[in-house]
N, C-alpha and C positions, 0 to 999 in steps of 0.2 A: 343552408349550410353556414356555419359560423365564419366570420371574417378572418381569413388566413393571415392577412397582413397585421391585423390588430393582435391576433394571438402571438405572432412572431415578435412584434414590438414588446408586448407584455412579458413574454418569456425572457427576452434579452434584457429587459429592464431588471427583472428579478435576478438573473445571472449576474449582472453588473453589481447589484446590491450585495449579493452573496460574496462576490470576489472582493468588494471594497471592505468587507468586514472579516476577512480571513485573519486568523491569529498569526501575525507576521513573526513574532518572536519565536513561536513554536516552529514555524517553517524554517527560520534561520537555524534553530537548534538541530532540526532534521538534517539540514545541509552539513552542519558541523559533524554530526554523528556518522553520516555517510563518508565524509572525508576521513574521519578517524578509523572507520572500518577499512578503507583503502590503505591508509598509511600504516596500519598495524596488521595488514594481510588477513583481515577478518572477512568472512563471507557475509553476504547480504541475501536474505531470503524474503520473498514477497508472496503474499497469498490473499485471495479474495474469491468471491462467487459471482457468477453472472457478469454484469458490467464491471464489477470490481475485479473479476478474474482477468478481463481484457486490459484493464488499467494496470494490473500487476505485470502482465506480459509486456505491455507497451513500455512500462518503466524499466523493466529488466533489459529490454532491447536498447532503449535510449542510453542507459548507463553502461551496459555491457559492451555495446558497440560504439555508440556516439561519443561517450565520455572516456572511452578507453583506447580506441584505435589511434595508433601512433603516439601514445603517451608513454612516458617512462614508467609510471605507476598505473596499473590497470585495476579495474574493479572485478571482484569475484562475486557476481550477482546471479541469482537463479530465481525464476518465477516457479513456484510450486504448482502452478495451474497448467503447466505446459506439457506434461508427460501423460497423455491420455491413457495409454496402456496401463501405466502404474496406478493412476487415479482410479480407473474403472476396476482394476484388480483389487485394490484396497477397499473400494466401496462395495464390491460384490462379496469379497471374502471376509471382511471385517464389518465396517460400516462407513457411511459417508462422513461421519464425524472424524474418522481417522485418516482421511486422504492427505492432510497436510502434516499432521503430527508424526506419522510414520515416515514420511520423507525427511523431516527434521531429525528424527532418531538416527537415520543413516548418515546425515551430512553435518548437522549443526554441532558446533563446539562452543564452549564458554567464551564469551566476548563477541560472538557473532551478532549480527543485527537482524531482527525479524520485523518486517513491516506488514502489518495487518490492515487490510482495506475492507471496510464494512459500513455501509450507510447506517444500518440499524445498530451496529455494535454488538449484535447478539447472535451472529451466525455460529452455530455450535462447533463446526469444524475449525473456524478461525479462532474462536475463544479457546478451544482445546489446544490448538497449536501454540497460542500465546502462553497459556498456563504451563505447557511443557517447556517452552523456551525460557520462561522466567525461572522455573525449577532447575534448569540446567545452565544457568549463568549467562543467558543471552540478554542483550538489550532489546527492548521492544518499542515500536512506534505504532500508533493506531491512527489511520485516516478514517474518521467517522463522521456521521451526520449529527445534527443538532441534539437529538435525544441521547446520543452517546452510548446507550446500552451498557452492557457489562464491560466492554472494552475501555470505556472512559476511565474507570477506576483500576483496571487491570494492567494496562500498558504503562511503561515508564514515561513515555511522551505521547499524550493524547493530542491530536490535531483535530479539533472539533470544527467542522464546517457549519456555519450558521444557516443551515437549511434542512428542513425535514423532507422536502420534495426529493425523491430519489434521483430524478434526472439532474436537477441543479446541484445536488450534493456530488453526484458522479462527475458532472462537469468540473466542479471545483477540485475534486480529487485529481483529475487528469491535469488541471492547471498546476496544482502543487507539485505533482511528479515532474511536469515539464520544467518548472522553476528549478527544482533540484537537479535534474539532468542537465539542463542548459547552463546552470551555474558552472558545472565542470567542463562543459564544452566551450563556453565563451569567456571564461575568466582565466 
């Protein structure tokens, strides 16, 4: 059996290296855009698949509850990954590529913020949602991995995590969303 402690040390070393090389200016701009959405009563929509879906849900919870509770100005944020009935109906009746874009068609308005989370940057349902959002006047942010995929050039604000490894990229995406959420909770 491989040495579990050595693996753990190596993994953590690589996570630290990834975090030390985050694009801090892009993260700061993300914070500014989230503040602008709140200050102008714009909605924030978050989408992703798999681990990125749980990051989307976690981010929406942190901002919707943690950064809003007891505050004069609250965030209107929704994870598009959380309505299982709607997602499965859309996937079954249309296609899985439509599970986010069809929710945006019901809720999103020009000026809203759409946050796309995809390590590959190529998830068809996430890409389609961003294309729709841009065509309808929404601002777009992408949390993506080192390769960037289609989202790198598609979103208004790409936040490219310098990792191709899915686990380390997802770790960094969660850290970024925590930075954003806790900015509003602690400042």
